[in-house]
N, C-alpha and C positions, 0 to 999 in steps of 0.2 A: 143494301147493308146488313149487315149481320147482327143480330138483338145477344141480350145477355142475360145472364140470371139477375133477380135482382141482389145487388151489394148491400149488405148490413153496416151501413155507416156514410157518413155524408160526401160531397163531392170531393172535399180535399180529403179523406180516407182512400177515396176511388184511386185520386192521382197519386197518391203516396204508395199504394198498393200496386199502382202499374206499372213496371220496369219502362213501358215505353213512353211513358210518359214524364222523364225524369226532368227534360227540359225546360216543359210546363212547372214542374212543382219547382224547382230552382227560381223560374221567374217570378212566380206569384208569391213565393218566399220573398224574393228583391223586392218585388213591388209593395210589398206587405197588406197583403191580399187573402192571406188566411183567413184572418178573422171573417171577413165578408163571404166567402165561402163557406166557410164552415156553418153560416147561420141557418135560423129555421127556414127562409126559402119561401116558396118555391122558384126553382131555380131550372135554366137549361144551360148548361155549358157544351160548346164546342172546343171539344179538346185538342189542340196540334199534338200531333206525334212527335219525338224526336226528328226523325227524318222529315216531316214536316217543317220544322228549325234550323234544316239545312239547306232551303231556299231560301230564306231571307239572306240579301246580301253581308257578306263577314263584318262591313266597317259597319253596317247598321247594329248588326249583333254584338258587337265589341261595345258600341256605344250605349247599349241598353244593360249591357251585362256589369261592364266595368268603369262606366263615367256616373256617378252621382247626379249629377246635374240631368241625366235624363230618366232617372226612376220616375218620373210624373208621365211622361212618352208611354214610358213600359207601362203605366198603369193603364193609360188611355187603349195601348194595344191589349193589352189581356180584357179589357172592360168592353171590348169590340167581341168578344169571343160568348160574354153571357147575357142571356136574358133572363129578367126578371117574371118569369113563369115558367111553368113544366109543360115543357112540348115534346111528344113522344113522336118518333119519325112518319109516322101514320096519319099525326094531325098537323101536318107541315100543308101549308098550300102553295103552291108557285105564285111569286111575288115578294114582296118586299118585309122584312121583319127588323125590330128596332131593338138592338143590343142597348145597354147600359150606356154606351159610350154616346149616344144619340145618334149615330150615322146610320144610315138605311143598309141593310145588306139586302143582297135579292139572293132568294131560295128557287131552285128549279127542280124539278122532281124524275123519277125514272133514267137513272140512279138521282138519288136526292144528294142536293151539292149546295154548299152556301157560299159564295161570292166563288162558284168554280170550283171550292174544295172541296172534295169527295167525303161523304160521309163514309168512314170504311168500317165502324162499329157502332152502331146506334143501339138507343133504348137500353144505356146501362142506369137501372132504375138503382136510385141514392136514397137517402133518408129525406133528404131535404131538394131532391127536384131529379134531373136527368143528364146524363152525359153522352156525348154523340164524339167518338173521336173521328178527327178529320186529317187530312193528309195535304193541308194548308195552314198556312198561317193568315187571319183576316187582319190583314194591315188597315191602317186606316186611310182616309184619303189623302191627308197632309204628307204621309211617307213619300209619297210619290211626286209631291208637288215640286217645284224649282222655287226660289226667291222671286222669279218673276209673275209664276204663277200666283203666289200668296200675294203679293202685294197687289196686283189686277182685282182678283178677287175679292179682296177684302173692303167692305164699304167702308169702315174705319180708316181707310188711308186712299181714299179717291182724291184727295187733294196731293198728296205726295205724287201717286201714281202720275195726273196730270202733269205735275211738274217734271219728273222724269223723262215723260214723253214729249214735252216741249224742249226740255234741253238734250234730246237725242241720245240720253243714256239707255243703254239694252241690258237689264237684268240677267237676260236668258244667255250671254257669254256663258263659256264653260270654266271653271274655278271656283275655290272655295271662298265665299263672300260672309262678312257680317256685316248686315244693316239696321243702325240705329235708325229705326221708321217711326216721324212723328206721326201722331195721329188726325184727324182731321180738327179734332179739337185744341190740342196742340198749336195746329195753325191759326186757330182761331184766337 
């Protein structure tokens, strides 16, 4: 990764001033996270470039950027790129880091990567932290989950999962479905 000179402004100011981060800026604005990224910090931002956003399936991008019901999902996706401490590239160790989203991200070294995304421009020092440009989007794990994955892995849906299994209902079939899933408390 290549380092950069200190930037006179916040993480948001850096994103605004960097043309290759315009999609990230649009996402941060839509998710109403500008104030949080303008705060005192310290923060570390893994900043996906415009090219990184082209790797996200178009139907997901469309939902995130055009359907207001998916603003909370966009917020979680963006919080997956933010750590509430300042970590420069030389301070990372191989292993897990915990972003604001609460999911664990894997860091590997030589070259520096987070969840497989290459850090293409490291150590952009800003007044409230540091920004590292990356060539990928750090999607939360639920993005790749199917309906079957969600029901089978949720401890609060174990009764529903047992009933579906007993009835021979397979939620892994392809198609677009909406499931109104009663929790274990609802069955009680």
